[in-house]
C-alpha positions as CSV (number, residue, x, y, z in Angstrom):
1,M,-49.5,-10.4,-41.1
2,K,-46.2,-10.1,-39.4
3,Y,-45.7,-11.0,-35.7
4,V,-44.3,-8.7,-33.0
5,L,-43.2,-10.1,-29.7
6,I,-43.8,-8.0,-26.6
7,I,-41.9,-9.1,-23.5
8,G,-43.4,-7.8,-20.3
9,A,-46.8,-7.4,-22.0
10,K,-48.9,-7.2,-18.8
11,S,-47.6,-3.8,-17.9
12,E,-49.7,-0.7,-18.8
13,L,-47.2,0.3,-21.4
14,G,-47.0,-3.2,-22.7
15,M,-50.8,-3.4,-23.3
16,E,-50.8,0.0,-24.9
17,L,-48.1,-1.1,-27.3
18,A,-50.0,-4.3,-28.0
19,S,-53.1,-2.1,-28.9
20,V,-51.1,0.2,-31.2
21,Y,-49.4,-2.6,-33.1
22,A,-52.6,-4.6,-33.4
23,K,-54.4,-1.6,-34.9
24,N,-51.5,-1.3,-37.4
25,N,-51.9,-4.9,-38.8
26,Y,-49.5,-6.8,-36.7
27,N,-50.1,-10.2,-35.1
28,L,-48.9,-10.4,-31.5
29,Y,-47.0,-12.6,-29.2
30,L,-47.6,-11.3,-25.7
31,A,-45.1,-12.8,-23.2
32,G,-44.7,-12.6,-19.4
33,R,-45.3,-14.4,-16.2
34,S,-48.9,-15.4,-15.4
35,I,-49.8,-14.1,-18.8
36,E,-53.2,-15.7,-18.7
37,K,-54.3,-12.6,-16.6
38,I,-54.6,-10.6,-19.8
39,Q,-56.6,-13.3,-21.6
40,S,-59.7,-11.2,-21.9
41,Q,-57.8,-8.2,-23.1
42,S,-56.1,-10.3,-25.7
43,E,-59.4,-11.6,-27.0
44,I,-60.7,-8.0,-27.3
45,L,-57.7,-7.1,-29.3
46,E,-58.2,-10.0,-31.7
47,K,-61.9,-9.2,-32.3
48,Q,-61.3,-5.5,-32.7
49,N,-58.4,-5.8,-35.2
50,N,-59.1,-9.2,-36.9
51,N,-55.6,-10.4,-36.1
52,K,-53.9,-13.1,-34.0
53,V,-52.9,-12.6,-30.4
54,I,-51.0,-15.4,-28.8
55,L,-50.2,-15.5,-25.1
56,C,-46.8,-16.9,-24.1
57,E,-45.8,-17.8,-20.6
58,L,-42.2,-16.6,-20.0
59,D,-40.0,-16.0,-17.0
60,V,-37.3,-13.6,-18.2
61,T,-35.1,-14.6,-15.2
62,D,-35.0,-18.2,-16.3
63,V,-32.3,-17.9,-19.0
64,N,-32.1,-21.6,-19.5
65,S,-35.6,-21.7,-20.8
66,H,-35.2,-18.8,-23.3
67,K,-34.0,-20.8,-26.3
68,D,-36.8,-23.3,-26.0
69,F,-39.2,-20.5,-25.7
70,Y,-37.9,-18.7,-28.8
71,D,-37.8,-22.0,-30.8
72,S,-41.4,-22.6,-29.8
73,L,-42.6,-19.6,-31.8
74,K,-43.7,-21.2,-35.0
75,I,-43.6,-18.0,-36.9
76,K,-40.6,-15.9,-35.8
77,P,-41.4,-12.3,-35.0
78,I,-40.3,-9.4,-37.2
79,G,-39.8,-7.3,-34.1
80,I,-39.2,-7.6,-30.4
81,I,-40.2,-5.0,-27.8
82,Y,-38.6,-5.5,-24.4
83,V,-40.8,-3.8,-21.8
84,A,-40.1,-6.0,-18.8
85,G,-38.5,-4.1,-15.9
86,Y,-38.0,-4.2,-12.1
87,Y,-37.4,-1.3,-9.8
88,P,-35.8,-2.6,-6.6
89,D,-36.2,-1.1,-3.1
90,Q,-32.6,0.2,-2.8
91,N,-32.4,0.0,0.9
92,K,-33.7,-3.6,0.8
93,A,-31.4,-4.4,-2.1
94,L,-28.3,-3.4,-0.1
95,L,-29.2,-6.0,2.5
96,N,-30.8,-8.6,0.4
97,W,-29.0,-9.9,-2.7
98,E,-32.3,-11.3,-4.2
99,E,-33.7,-7.8,-4.5
100,T,-30.5,-6.7,-6.4
101,S,-30.5,-9.9,-8.4
102,N,-34.0,-9.4,-9.6
103,A,-33.1,-6.0,-11.0
104,I,-30.0,-7.3,-12.8
105,N,-31.8,-10.4,-14.2
106,I,-35.0,-8.7,-15.3
107,N,-33.5,-5.3,-16.5
108,Y,-30.4,-6.6,-18.2
109,V,-29.4,-10.3,-18.1
110,G,-32.9,-11.6,-19.2
111,A,-33.1,-9.0,-21.9
112,L,-29.7,-10.0,-23.4
113,S,-30.5,-13.6,-23.2
114,L,-33.7,-13.2,-25.2
115,L,-32.6,-10.5,-27.6
116,N,-29.4,-12.3,-28.5
117,L,-31.5,-15.1,-30.0
118,A,-33.4,-12.7,-32.2
119,V,-30.3,-10.9,-33.2
120,I,-29.1,-14.1,-35.0
121,E,-32.4,-14.4,-36.9
122,F,-32.5,-10.7,-37.8
123,Q,-28.9,-10.6,-39.0
124,E,-29.4,-13.6,-41.3
125,S,-32.7,-12.4,-42.7
126,Q,-31.4,-8.8,-42.9
127,K,-34.7,-7.4,-41.5
128,G,-36.4,-6.8,-38.2
129,F,-36.4,-4.4,-35.3
130,I,-35.8,-4.3,-31.5
131,V,-37.2,-1.8,-29.1
132,G,-35.7,-1.6,-25.6
133,I,-37.4,0.3,-22.8
134,T,-34.7,1.7,-20.6
135,S,-34.8,4.7,-18.2
136,V,-33.3,8.1,-17.6
137,A,-31.8,6.5,-14.5
138,G,-29.3,4.8,-16.7
139,L,-27.8,8.0,-18.0
140,R,-26.0,9.0,-14.8
141,G,-25.7,7.2,-11.5
142,R,-27.6,8.9,-8.7
143,G,-27.6,8.1,-5.0
144,K,-31.3,7.3,-4.8
145,N,-31.4,4.5,-7.3
146,Y,-27.9,3.6,-8.4
147,I,-28.6,-0.2,-8.4
148,Y,-31.6,0.2,-10.7
149,G,-29.7,2.8,-12.7
150,S,-26.7,0.6,-13.3
151,T,-28.9,-2.1,-14.8
152,K,-30.5,0.4,-17.2
153,A,-27.1,1.9,-18.1
154,A,-25.9,-1.5,-19.1
155,F,-29.0,-2.1,-21.2
156,I,-28.5,1.2,-22.9
157,A,-24.9,0.4,-23.8
158,Y,-26.0,-3.0,-25.1
159,L,-28.7,-1.4,-27.4
160,N,-26.2,1.2,-28.6
161,G,-23.8,-1.6,-29.5
162,L,-26.5,-3.5,-31.3
163,R,-27.5,-0.4,-33.3
164,N,-23.8,0.1,-34.4
165,S,-23.5,-3.6,-35.3
166,L,-26.9,-4.3,-37.0
167,T,-27.5,-1.1,-39.0
168,K,-25.6,-2.6,-42.0
169,Y,-28.0,-5.6,-41.9
170,N,-31.1,-3.3,-42.2
171,V,-32.1,-4.0,-38.5
172,N,-33.4,-1.1,-36.5
173,I,-32.6,-0.8,-32.8
174,L,-34.7,1.8,-30.9
175,T,-33.7,2.8,-27.4
176,V,-36.6,4.3,-25.5
177,I,-35.5,6.5,-22.5
178,P,-38.6,7.3,-20.4
179,G,-38.9,9.5,-17.4
180,F,-41.9,8.9,-15.2
181,I,-44.8,7.0,-16.8
182,K,-48.3,7.4,-15.5
183,T,-49.4,4.2,-13.8
184,K,-51.8,3.6,-10.9
185,K,-48.8,3.3,-8.5
186,S,-46.7,6.2,-9.9
187,M,-49.6,8.6,-9.7
188,Q,-49.7,8.1,-5.9
189,T,-46.5,10.2,-5.5
190,N,-46.3,13.9,-5.0
191,L,-44.1,14.6,-8.0
192,P,-45.1,17.3,-10.5
193,R,-47.6,16.0,-13.0
194,F,-45.8,17.6,-16.0
195,L,-42.9,15.0,-15.5
196,F,-45.3,12.1,-16.3
197,T,-46.0,10.6,-19.7
198,N,-49.2,8.9,-20.5
199,P,-48.5,5.2,-21.5
200,K,-50.9,5.5,-24.5
201,A,-49.1,8.6,-25.8
202,L,-45.7,6.9,-25.3
203,A,-46.8,3.7,-27.1
204,I,-47.8,5.8,-30.1
205,N,-44.5,7.7,-30.0
206,I,-42.6,4.4,-29.8
207,F,-44.6,2.9,-32.8
208,D,-44.1,6.0,-34.9
209,S,-40.4,6.2,-34.1
210,Q,-39.8,2.5,-34.8
211,Q,-41.6,2.8,-38.1
212,A,-39.4,5.8,-39.0
213,N,-36.2,3.8,-38.0
214,R,-35.2,6.3,-35.3
215,G,-32.4,5.3,-32.9
216,I,-33.1,7.0,-29.5
217,I,-36.1,8.7,-28.1
218,Y,-37.2,10.1,-24.7
219,S,-40.7,9.8,-23.3
220,A,-41.0,13.6,-23.4
221,F,-38.8,16.6,-24.5
222,I,-38.6,17.8,-20.9
223,W,-36.6,14.7,-19.9
224,R,-34.1,15.3,-22.7
225,V,-33.5,18.8,-21.2
226,I,-33.4,17.6,-17.6
227,M,-30.9,14.8,-18.3
228,L,-28.7,17.1,-20.4
229,I,-28.4,19.4,-17.4
230,I,-27.8,16.5,-15.0
231,K,-25.1,15.0,-17.3
232,I,-23.1,18.2,-17.5
233,I,-23.0,18.9,-13.8
234,P,-19.3,18.5,-12.7
235,D,-18.7,15.5,-10.5
236,F,-17.3,17.6,-7.6
237,I,-20.7,19.3,-7.4
238,F,-22.9,16.3,-8.4
239,K,-21.6,14.1,-5.6
240,R,-22.8,16.6,-3.0
241,M,-26.3,16.8,-4.5
242,S,-29.3,14.7,-3.3
243,I,-31.1,13.8,-6.4
């Protein structure tokens, strides 16, 4: 069976993606920091699906280790899913560069460093896929999260460029643009529940879209509508809004 590498696999979405791909006859490399914390879950996946699940310790912020990490994968993955992300406290980030740096390095720099290694492999073999989990925050800079949003905007631009570059090599690049995802933390907010997407449903949507070679998807149709409205608001109005 072919291998898929999931970076940021400890997240709820990461584990749901691992489950979906395992059920569809893929072996898995699950990568992240302190990855041994999902040892029992990985063993369950192996037993349920009769496949191979390999845990890989990886610090996406340590770009100097990325080539050695990728070279250590004995069987190179047919696809890579970048789920890792960091949402900074914006007020803290304005005063503490480390908070800003974490967002930049996890959401953008680390992603490029790792995915660039796979791009070379995929281009030469003329097969493969990359899935990048971005955010609606990257579609227009907003006052409440412009530091986070700028990192996601950069990642979206990178994925768009990859798609334009690699389509002729039969390599699919899927950009996933989620709104709010249901997690234990996010569900503590007072936001309307219809804005939230279940991670399991999103994982299935991602798998189906990747298999169909789609280019860009949202987590839910409502977010496509919301962001279309936000993007067309004239700047002289938008800058006075608190959103």
